[in-house]
VMD Tcl script that draws the C-alpha trace (Angstrom):
set ca {
  {9.80 62.18 131.11}
  {10.35 65.78 130.19}
  {13.99 66.82 130.52}
  {14.79 70.54 130.67}
  {15.45 70.69 126.90}
  {11.84 69.58 126.27}
  {10.83 73.27 126.43}
  {13.86 75.26 127.63}
  {16.47 76.14 125.04}
  {20.06 75.50 126.07}
  {19.13 73.17 128.95}
  {19.90 69.46 129.47}
  {18.67 66.61 127.28}
  {17.81 63.07 128.45}
  {21.35 61.81 127.99}
  {22.64 64.57 130.25}
  {20.56 63.59 133.31}
  {22.91 61.70 135.66}
  {21.94 58.56 137.55}
  {22.17 60.44 140.87}
  {19.09 62.41 139.75}
  {17.19 59.21 138.95}
  {17.14 57.65 142.44}
  {15.65 60.08 144.96}
  {13.69 60.35 148.21}
  {9.98 60.36 147.35}
  {7.56 62.93 148.73}
  {3.86 62.50 147.89}
  {1.53 65.40 148.60}
  {-2.03 64.08 148.55}
  {-4.60 66.55 147.21}
  {-6.88 63.84 145.80}
  {-9.92 64.80 147.90}
  {-9.62 68.43 146.83}
  {-9.17 67.46 143.17}
  {-12.22 65.22 143.39}
  {-14.31 68.14 144.66}
  {-12.73 70.65 142.26}
  {-11.20 69.31 139.03}
  {-9.52 72.71 138.48}
  {-7.69 72.46 141.81}
  {-4.13 73.75 142.01}
  {-1.92 72.53 144.81}
  {-1.46 75.27 147.40}
  {1.10 76.28 149.98}
  {-1.42 75.17 152.63}
  {-1.11 71.63 151.20}
  {2.68 71.79 151.31}
  {2.77 73.28 154.82}
  {0.36 70.60 156.06}
  {2.72 67.94 154.67}
  {5.72 69.63 156.31}
  {3.88 69.94 159.63}
  {3.29 66.18 159.56}
  {6.67 64.98 158.22}
  {9.19 67.83 158.53}
  {10.73 69.98 155.81}
  {10.71 68.55 152.32}
  {14.25 67.31 151.80}
  {16.53 68.83 149.20}
  {17.12 66.65 146.15}
  {13.72 64.97 146.58}
  {11.24 63.94 143.93}
  {7.90 65.55 144.84}
  {4.75 63.97 143.41}
  {1.31 65.55 143.50}
  {-1.32 62.87 144.11}
  {-4.71 63.70 142.60}
  {-5.93 60.16 141.77}
  {-6.42 61.49 138.23}
  {-4.53 58.42 136.96}
  {-7.60 56.30 137.76}
  {-9.23 57.84 134.67}
  {-6.53 56.33 132.43}
  {-6.64 55.18 129.61}
  {-9.80 57.16 128.82}
  {-8.41 60.26 127.09}
  {-11.78 62.02 127.27}
  {-11.98 61.50 131.02}
  {-8.37 62.62 131.47}
  {-9.06 65.92 129.65}
  {-12.49 66.36 131.25}
  {-13.57 69.00 128.73}
  {-16.68 71.12 129.15}
  {-19.10 72.01 126.34}
  {-16.74 74.80 125.18}
  {-13.77 72.44 124.88}
  {-12.02 73.74 127.99}
  {-10.17 71.01 129.89}
  {-10.70 70.67 133.62}
  {-7.96 68.77 135.43}
  {-5.81 69.69 138.43}
  {-2.32 71.12 138.28}
  {0.55 72.73 140.09}
  {0.72 76.36 141.20}
  {3.63 78.73 140.61}
  {3.88 79.53 144.32}
  {4.34 75.86 145.22}
  {6.78 75.14 142.40}
  {8.88 78.17 143.31}
  {8.93 77.08 146.96}
  {9.90 73.51 146.06}
  {12.53 74.21 143.42}
  {14.08 77.40 144.77}
  {13.36 77.08 148.48}
  {13.64 73.35 149.10}
  {16.00 72.64 146.17}
  {14.14 69.55 144.96}
  {15.50 67.62 141.97}
  {12.28 66.76 140.14}
  {8.50 66.64 140.36}
  {5.68 64.61 138.92}
  {1.94 64.33 138.64}
  {-0.81 62.04 137.38}
  {-2.28 64.38 134.78}
  {-1.03 64.92 131.24}
  {0.33 68.38 132.03}
  {1.96 70.37 134.82}
  {-0.39 73.29 134.27}
  {-4.08 72.83 135.12}
  {-6.44 72.06 132.25}
  {-7.99 75.53 132.23}
  {-4.50 76.95 131.49}
  {-3.46 74.40 128.87}
  {-6.75 74.96 127.04}
  {-5.48 78.51 126.44}
  {-2.04 77.29 125.39}
  {-0.54 78.30 128.74}
  {2.27 75.94 129.74}
  {4.10 78.49 131.88}
  {4.41 76.20 134.91}
  {6.02 73.43 132.89}
  {8.32 76.01 131.32}
  {9.21 77.25 134.80}
  {10.31 73.76 135.95}
  {12.31 73.02 132.83}
  {13.93 76.46 132.80}
  {15.28 75.63 136.29}
  {17.23 72.84 134.49}
  {15.10 70.26 136.31}
  {12.95 67.46 134.93}
  {9.39 66.30 135.48}
  {7.35 63.15 135.02}
  {3.78 63.22 133.73}
  {1.12 60.49 133.91}
  {2.32 58.93 137.15}
  {0.13 56.12 138.52}
  {-0.39 54.27 141.79}
  {0.52 57.17 144.05}
  {-2.26 55.93 146.33}
  {-0.14 52.81 146.96}
  {2.98 54.52 148.27}
  {3.52 56.36 151.55}
  {3.59 60.14 151.61}
  {7.13 59.94 152.99}
  {9.82 57.33 153.45}
  {9.98 55.66 150.04}
  {12.66 56.02 147.41}
  {11.69 56.64 143.80}
  {13.57 55.24 140.83}
  {13.03 57.11 137.57}
  {14.28 54.95 134.71}
  {14.29 55.98 131.06}
  {16.33 55.41 127.91}
  {18.91 58.10 127.32}
  {19.00 58.77 123.57}
  {21.53 61.44 122.62}
  {19.85 64.87 122.56}
  {16.51 63.25 123.49}
  {13.90 65.82 124.50}
  {11.37 63.43 126.00}
  {10.70 59.71 126.41}
  {8.41 57.33 128.29}
  {9.77 56.54 131.74}
  {9.39 53.65 134.12}
  {8.94 55.10 137.60}
  {8.72 52.87 140.65}
  {9.05 53.24 144.39}
  {11.03 51.20 146.83}
  {9.02 51.08 150.04}
  {10.53 51.21 153.54}
}
mol new
graphics top color blue
foreach p $ca { graphics top sphere $p radius 0.5 }
foreach p [lrange $ca 0 end-1] q [lrange $ca 1 end] { graphics top cylinder $p $q radius 0.2 }
display resetview
């Protein structure tokens, strides 16, 4: 669990995240087939629009999870990073266009993914964590290393994000589970 203060100075710490932001409607956008074909895949507006065509507009205050099935590589750290011979990691990530749409347009509360980082591996290999910084600077939180997104519906479940709330905590393991309809 990365609260805003994880990267963004002056933003909320773990103990400042209220319970109402820990129990949310769950939206799962499945890009697993695309990530399987292209490990550098970044979720696109086409993916989001396809979801919205099927289910309606993404609700405000939702938790949006990007399903890539990357969690199936866990706990093999080498497979999770998927580095090439030059040491560049190749794993999927978010895109700025999608994050801007979700956080500013749809007013979601939080997002999550199965990889170790928000930014795709090719960006993090260069020390670029600008997408994670974007989320946290919006005073929102994110969850990394989600698992079992293939076992929940794309829409209709409720997610519970549970974590200890140490004073001025800037990150902590979280227990995230879905309540199915």
